[in-house]
Chimera marker file (.cmm) of the C-alpha trace (Angstrom):
<marker_set name="trace">
<marker id="1" x="-10.276" y="1.847" z="65.208" r="1" g="1" b="0" radius="0.5"/>
<marker id="2" x="-9.502" y="-1.150" z="63.005" r="1" g="1" b="0" radius="0.5"/>
<marker id="3" x="-11.844" y="-4.098" z="63.173" r="1" g="1" b="0" radius="0.5"/>
<marker id="4" x="-10.121" y="-7.255" z="64.352" r="1" g="1" b="0" radius="0.5"/>
<marker id="5" x="-11.245" y="-10.346" z="62.515" r="1" g="1" b="0" radius="0.5"/>
<marker id="6" x="-11.061" y="-13.802" z="64.016" r="1" g="1" b="0" radius="0.5"/>
<marker id="7" x="-11.074" y="-15.449" z="60.597" r="1" g="1" b="0" radius="0.5"/>
<marker id="8" x="-8.292" y="-15.504" z="58.069" r="1" g="1" b="0" radius="0.5"/>
<marker id="9" x="-9.655" y="-13.620" z="55.044" r="1" g="1" b="0" radius="0.5"/>
<marker id="10" x="-7.845" y="-15.975" z="52.663" r="1" g="1" b="0" radius="0.5"/>
<marker id="11" x="-9.291" y="-19.052" z="54.360" r="1" g="1" b="0" radius="0.5"/>
<marker id="12" x="-12.841" y="-17.667" z="54.424" r="1" g="1" b="0" radius="0.5"/>
<marker id="13" x="-12.647" y="-16.627" z="50.756" r="1" g="1" b="0" radius="0.5"/>
<marker id="14" x="-11.391" y="-20.033" z="49.628" r="1" g="1" b="0" radius="0.5"/>
<marker id="15" x="-13.480" y="-22.293" z="51.863" r="1" g="1" b="0" radius="0.5"/>
<marker id="16" x="-16.653" y="-20.668" z="53.204" r="1" g="1" b="0" radius="0.5"/>
<marker id="17" x="-17.994" y="-21.914" z="56.540" r="1" g="1" b="0" radius="0.5"/>
<marker id="18" x="-20.675" y="-24.637" z="56.295" r="1" g="1" b="0" radius="0.5"/>
<marker id="19" x="-23.509" y="-22.236" z="57.139" r="1" g="1" b="0" radius="0.5"/>
<marker id="20" x="-22.593" y="-19.915" z="54.257" r="1" g="1" b="0" radius="0.5"/>
<marker id="21" x="-24.268" y="-20.253" z="50.867" r="1" g="1" b="0" radius="0.5"/>
<marker id="22" x="-22.063" y="-21.407" z="47.992" r="1" g="1" b="0" radius="0.5"/>
<marker id="23" x="-23.060" y="-18.727" z="45.461" r="1" g="1" b="0" radius="0.5"/>
<marker id="24" x="-22.220" y="-15.054" z="45.753" r="1" g="1" b="0" radius="0.5"/>
<marker id="25" x="-23.890" y="-11.936" z="44.411" r="1" g="1" b="0" radius="0.5"/>
<marker id="26" x="-21.478" y="-9.966" z="42.180" r="1" g="1" b="0" radius="0.5"/>
<marker id="27" x="-21.420" y="-7.147" z="44.747" r="1" g="1" b="0" radius="0.5"/>
<marker id="28" x="-20.060" y="-9.600" z="47.335" r="1" g="1" b="0" radius="0.5"/>
<marker id="29" x="-17.147" y="-10.815" z="45.214" r="1" g="1" b="0" radius="0.5"/>
<marker id="30" x="-13.752" y="-9.172" z="45.565" r="1" g="1" b="0" radius="0.5"/>
<marker id="31" x="-12.197" y="-7.399" z="42.603" r="1" g="1" b="0" radius="0.5"/>
<marker id="32" x="-9.569" y="-10.129" z="42.238" r="1" g="1" b="0" radius="0.5"/>
<marker id="33" x="-12.217" y="-12.864" z="42.037" r="1" g="1" b="0" radius="0.5"/>
<marker id="34" x="-14.246" y="-10.840" z="39.498" r="1" g="1" b="0" radius="0.5"/>
<marker id="35" x="-11.168" y="-10.537" z="37.259" r="1" g="1" b="0" radius="0.5"/>
<marker id="36" x="-10.532" y="-14.287" z="37.467" r="1" g="1" b="0" radius="0.5"/>
<marker id="37" x="-14.214" y="-15.057" z="36.787" r="1" g="1" b="0" radius="0.5"/>
<marker id="38" x="-14.360" y="-12.663" z="33.821" r="1" g="1" b="0" radius="0.5"/>
<marker id="39" x="-11.227" y="-14.245" z="32.318" r="1" g="1" b="0" radius="0.5"/>
<marker id="40" x="-12.805" y="-17.722" z="32.259" r="1" g="1" b="0" radius="0.5"/>
<marker id="41" x="-14.223" y="-18.672" z="28.868" r="1" g="1" b="0" radius="0.5"/>
<marker id="42" x="-17.951" y="-19.430" z="28.737" r="1" g="1" b="0" radius="0.5"/>
<marker id="43" x="-18.876" y="-23.056" z="29.244" r="1" g="1" b="0" radius="0.5"/>
<marker id="44" x="-19.908" y="-25.265" z="26.347" r="1" g="1" b="0" radius="0.5"/>
<marker id="45" x="-23.405" y="-25.573" z="27.849" r="1" g="1" b="0" radius="0.5"/>
<marker id="46" x="-23.795" y="-21.770" z="27.925" r="1" g="1" b="0" radius="0.5"/>
<marker id="47" x="-22.622" y="-21.406" z="24.319" r="1" g="1" b="0" radius="0.5"/>
<marker id="48" x="-25.012" y="-24.140" z="23.192" r="1" g="1" b="0" radius="0.5"/>
<marker id="49" x="-27.931" y="-22.562" z="25.064" r="1" g="1" b="0" radius="0.5"/>
<marker id="50" x="-27.128" y="-19.155" z="23.543" r="1" g="1" b="0" radius="0.5"/>
<marker id="51" x="-26.972" y="-20.673" z="20.051" r="1" g="1" b="0" radius="0.5"/>
<marker id="52" x="-30.306" y="-22.488" z="20.482" r="1" g="1" b="0" radius="0.5"/>
<marker id="53" x="-31.939" y="-19.349" z="21.906" r="1" g="1" b="0" radius="0.5"/>
<marker id="54" x="-30.608" y="-17.291" z="18.994" r="1" g="1" b="0" radius="0.5"/>
<marker id="55" x="-31.925" y="-19.716" z="16.383" r="1" g="1" b="0" radius="0.5"/>
<marker id="56" x="-35.265" y="-19.898" z="18.180" r="1" g="1" b="0" radius="0.5"/>
<marker id="57" x="-35.571" y="-16.099" z="18.248" r="1" g="1" b="0" radius="0.5"/>
<marker id="58" x="-34.693" y="-15.768" z="14.565" r="1" g="1" b="0" radius="0.5"/>
<marker id="59" x="-37.117" y="-18.574" z="13.675" r="1" g="1" b="0" radius="0.5"/>
<marker id="60" x="-39.897" y="-16.943" z="15.704" r="1" g="1" b="0" radius="0.5"/>
<marker id="61" x="-39.264" y="-13.599" z="14.003" r="1" g="1" b="0" radius="0.5"/>
<marker id="62" x="-39.399" y="-15.204" z="10.559" r="1" g="1" b="0" radius="0.5"/>
<marker id="63" x="-42.588" y="-17.103" z="11.449" r="1" g="1" b="0" radius="0.5"/>
<marker id="64" x="-44.193" y="-13.910" z="12.779" r="1" g="1" b="0" radius="0.5"/>
<marker id="65" x="-43.252" y="-12.053" z="9.588" r="1" g="1" b="0" radius="0.5"/>
<marker id="66" x="-44.776" y="-14.809" z="7.452" r="1" g="1" b="0" radius="0.5"/>
<marker id="67" x="-48.008" y="-14.883" z="9.495" r="1" g="1" b="0" radius="0.5"/>
<marker id="68" x="-48.341" y="-11.081" z="9.462" r="1" g="1" b="0" radius="0.5"/>
<marker id="69" x="-47.669" y="-10.995" z="5.735" r="1" g="1" b="0" radius="0.5"/>
<marker id="70" x="-50.217" y="-13.759" z="5.100" r="1" g="1" b="0" radius="0.5"/>
<marker id="71" x="-52.941" y="-11.848" z="7.006" r="1" g="1" b="0" radius="0.5"/>
<marker id="72" x="-52.713" y="-8.837" z="4.691" r="1" g="1" b="0" radius="0.5"/>
<link id1="1" id2="2" r="1" g="1" b="0" radius="0.2"/>
<link id1="2" id2="3" r="1" g="1" b="0" radius="0.2"/>
<link id1="3" id2="4" r="1" g="1" b="0" radius="0.2"/>
<link id1="4" id2="5" r="1" g="1" b="0" radius="0.2"/>
<link id1="5" id2="6" r="1" g="1" b="0" radius="0.2"/>
<link id1="6" id2="7" r="1" g="1" b="0" radius="0.2"/>
<link id1="7" id2="8" r="1" g="1" b="0" radius="0.2"/>
<link id1="8" id2="9" r="1" g="1" b="0" radius="0.2"/>
<link id1="9" id2="10" r="1" g="1" b="0" radius="0.2"/>
<link id1="10" id2="11" r="1" g="1" b="0" radius="0.2"/>
<link id1="11" id2="12" r="1" g="1" b="0" radius="0.2"/>
<link id1="12" id2="13" r="1" g="1" b="0" radius="0.2"/>
<link id1="13" id2="14" r="1" g="1" b="0" radius="0.2"/>
<link id1="14" id2="15" r="1" g="1" b="0" radius="0.2"/>
<link id1="15" id2="16" r="1" g="1" b="0" radius="0.2"/>
<link id1="16" id2="17" r="1" g="1" b="0" radius="0.2"/>
<link id1="17" id2="18" r="1" g="1" b="0" radius="0.2"/>
<link id1="18" id2="19" r="1" g="1" b="0" radius="0.2"/>
<link id1="19" id2="20" r="1" g="1" b="0" radius="0.2"/>
<link id1="20" id2="21" r="1" g="1" b="0" radius="0.2"/>
<link id1="21" id2="22" r="1" g="1" b="0" radius="0.2"/>
<link id1="22" id2="23" r="1" g="1" b="0" radius="0.2"/>
<link id1="23" id2="24" r="1" g="1" b="0" radius="0.2"/>
<link id1="24" id2="25" r="1" g="1" b="0" radius="0.2"/>
<link id1="25" id2="26" r="1" g="1" b="0" radius="0.2"/>
<link id1="26" id2="27" r="1" g="1" b="0" radius="0.2"/>
<link id1="27" id2="28" r="1" g="1" b="0" radius="0.2"/>
<link id1="28" id2="29" r="1" g="1" b="0" radius="0.2"/>
<link id1="29" id2="30" r="1" g="1" b="0" radius="0.2"/>
<link id1="30" id2="31" r="1" g="1" b="0" radius="0.2"/>
<link id1="31" id2="32" r="1" g="1" b="0" radius="0.2"/>
<link id1="32" id2="33" r="1" g="1" b="0" radius="0.2"/>
<link id1="33" id2="34" r="1" g="1" b="0" radius="0.2"/>
<link id1="34" id2="35" r="1" g="1" b="0" radius="0.2"/>
<link id1="35" id2="36" r="1" g="1" b="0" radius="0.2"/>
<link id1="36" id2="37" r="1" g="1" b="0" radius="0.2"/>
<link id1="37" id2="38" r="1" g="1" b="0" radius="0.2"/>
<link id1="38" id2="39" r="1" g="1" b="0" radius="0.2"/>
<link id1="39" id2="40" r="1" g="1" b="0" radius="0.2"/>
<link id1="40" id2="41" r="1" g="1" b="0" radius="0.2"/>
<link id1="41" id2="42" r="1" g="1" b="0" radius="0.2"/>
<link id1="42" id2="43" r="1" g="1" b="0" radius="0.2"/>
<link id1="43" id2="44" r="1" g="1" b="0" radius="0.2"/>
<link id1="44" id2="45" r="1" g="1" b="0" radius="0.2"/>
<link id1="45" id2="46" r="1" g="1" b="0" radius="0.2"/>
<link id1="46" id2="47" r="1" g="1" b="0" radius="0.2"/>
<link id1="47" id2="48" r="1" g="1" b="0" radius="0.2"/>
<link id1="48" id2="49" r="1" g="1" b="0" radius="0.2"/>
<link id1="49" id2="50" r="1" g="1" b="0" radius="0.2"/>
<link id1="50" id2="51" r="1" g="1" b="0" radius="0.2"/>
<link id1="51" id2="52" r="1" g="1" b="0" radius="0.2"/>
<link id1="52" id2="53" r="1" g="1" b="0" radius="0.2"/>
<link id1="53" id2="54" r="1" g="1" b="0" radius="0.2"/>
<link id1="54" id2="55" r="1" g="1" b="0" radius="0.2"/>
<link id1="55" id2="56" r="1" g="1" b="0" radius="0.2"/>
<link id1="56" id2="57" r="1" g="1" b="0" radius="0.2"/>
<link id1="57" id2="58" r="1" g="1" b="0" radius="0.2"/>
<link id1="58" id2="59" r="1" g="1" b="0" radius="0.2"/>
<link id1="59" id2="60" r="1" g="1" b="0" radius="0.2"/>
<link id1="60" id2="61" r="1" g="1" b="0" radius="0.2"/>
<link id1="61" id2="62" r="1" g="1" b="0" radius="0.2"/>
<link id1="62" id2="63" r="1" g="1" b="0" radius="0.2"/>
<link id1="63" id2="64" r="1" g="1" b="0" radius="0.2"/>
<link id1="64" id2="65" r="1" g="1" b="0" radius="0.2"/>
<link id1="65" id2="66" r="1" g="1" b="0" radius="0.2"/>
<link id1="66" id2="67" r="1" g="1" b="0" radius="0.2"/>
<link id1="67" id2="68" r="1" g="1" b="0" radius="0.2"/>
<link id1="68" id2="69" r="1" g="1" b="0" radius="0.2"/>
<link id1="69" id2="70" r="1" g="1" b="0" radius="0.2"/>
<link id1="70" id2="71" r="1" g="1" b="0" radius="0.2"/>
<link id1="71" id2="72" r="1" g="1" b="0" radius="0.2"/>
</marker_set>
């Protein structure tokens, strides 16, 4: 027997009820929304954070190599 819903699926997906949380776990997102989300380019803040983290990791690796080499 098909489940009858009292809410329009389109309306609930676009504007969640006030008691619903705003974020969604990836398992809760429909395939169409995942495709749209994946197609969005990363934000400038994310790219900057990734660049800073990358430079920090490389710098830490170089510093560790210098310290280890100096202890020999």
